[in-house]
N, C-alpha and C positions, 0 to 999 in steps of 0.2 A: 130857102134867101140867103139864108150864109152863107155859101159858098159861094154864090153867084153876085157877094156883095162882096169876099172874101178876093177873088176874082178884081174887079174892076180897083177896090184897095190897095192890091197891091202893082197895078198896071200903071197906075196915079202914081202911087209911090216914086216906083222906079221911075221913071219919066220928070217926077220933079228932081233925080239924084243925075240923070243923065246932065250933064255935061252939056252940049249939046241938042240936047232934047228931041234925038234923033228917034224918031219912035219905032221906026222898022228892028232898028237895035231894039229896042224895049223888047219887044215882040218878044223877037227874035229868042233876049237871053229868061228872058221868062215865061216862053209863050208853054213851051213840050210841060211845064212845070201844070199849071194851067190846066190843059190839053190832061193830060193823065189823071192830074189828083177829080177835075169832072167829069171822067171818065168812068173812074175806078170808083168814086158816088154813084155816080147813075147807075155804073152794074147791079152796082150792090143794095141800092132799091128797084134796081129792072130786075132782080131778082124776086121780086115781090107776085109778080105778071104768075108765073106758074101754080100759083095757090088754088087753091080748089075755092078758099073764102074768097065769096065777088069786094070785099068789106076792104080787105089786102090787093085782092087787085087792081083796084084804080088806083088804090097807092101808089103799087107800082107804078104803074104808067103815067099819072099824074103828079109826079117825086122824079120819074126818067127823062121823064121828055124837061119838065119846067129845068132841072138845071141844064137840058145839050139845050134850052133855050137862053139861060144864063148865061152860056159859054160863048153860045156865039153874038149877043148883045157884047160883052166881055171883049173878046176877038174882033167883032166890026165895026158897036157900032162904038166903042165907046175911043177906040184910035182918031175915027174920024171927028168925031167929036173934041178930043184936045188942038188934033190936025188944024177946026176951023180954030178955034176960041187961042192957038199960036199965033196967026194974020190976025 
């Protein structure tokens, strides 16, 4: 949850700082960092999938998919909401 919230905060903060409030410029500037941090965290937790213990394996699946879902929401849903709010 924390990395997903942070991604949204970074996007909104950068969007507010941008003088023209251009979402494509914001995503171009900060998008790589958000994708990289989310992917590395997802891969790190996803490595638990190879565990022999079923509890750890399920934690790996849930956290890996959860982080990727938060990433998609931050890159697709949040810009759409900000563009809608701007109008």
